[in-house]
N, C-alpha and C positions, 0 to 999 in steps of 0.2 A: 491556272497556270502560274508557275513560280518563276521569277526571272532574277538572275544575278548578274552583276557586272564585275569585271576584273581588268585592270590596267596591267599590261605585261611589258616591262621596260627590258628590251634586249641589250641595249648599251645606252649610255647617256645621250639623250636627244633622239633616240630611236625606239617608239613604243607603239603598241597598238591596244585596242580594247576588244576584249571577248565578252559577248553578251550571251549568257547561257539560260534557255528557257526549258523547264521541264514540261513536256506536253501530257505524257501518260507515263505510267510505270514502264520503264525500260525504252522510252522514247524521248530524246530531248534534241533541240536545235541549238547549235553554236554559230553565232555571227561574228565575224571578224571585222573589225574597221580599222582602217589605218590611213591618216590624211595623205591624200595625193594618190591613193590606189583605190580601185574598185572594191566594194565590200564582197566577201566570200562568206559561205555559209556550209556547215555540215549538218545533215540530219542523221542522227544516230537512232537505229532501230535495232535493239538488242546488240548483237555483235556487228552488225552491217552499218556502213557509213555511205551517205550519198553527198558527194561533194558538188556544190552549184554555185552560180553567181547570184548574190543577194540584190535583188532589184526591187523597184517600186512595186511591181506586180506581185513579186513573191512575198515582199513585206505585207501588203494588203491581204494577201490570202491568209498568211499566218496570223494576222491580227484578228481576222474573222474565222479562224479554223473551226470553232465550235458550231458554225452555221453552214460551212461550205460542204459541198458533195465530195466523196472521196476522188471522183473522176476529175475534179477540178485540181486537187492536189497533184495528181498523177500527170495532168496535162502540163502543169507549171513545171514540174521537175523534169519532164520530157523535153520541154523546149528551152530550159535554162541553159546559157552557155555553159560548156563543160570546162572544168579546170584540170590542168595536167598535174599529176602528183610527181 
């Protein structure tokens, strides 16, 4: 897995961090971190996007992605708090 970090400054004093991890060809994860707000994530699978809250449980799962069962990933995504677009 290859991870890149980028700091995005929207305006002076207002910025957030995007952590992008390439999981497989055509599959990557982006985690958005902003002080004072809950972390959010988007899992990109081809042209599809799955938006979910980035929690300790999902962070642990993705850290151990090479050893977890596919059903564990689906369970985490199904239970993760949804974000409104």
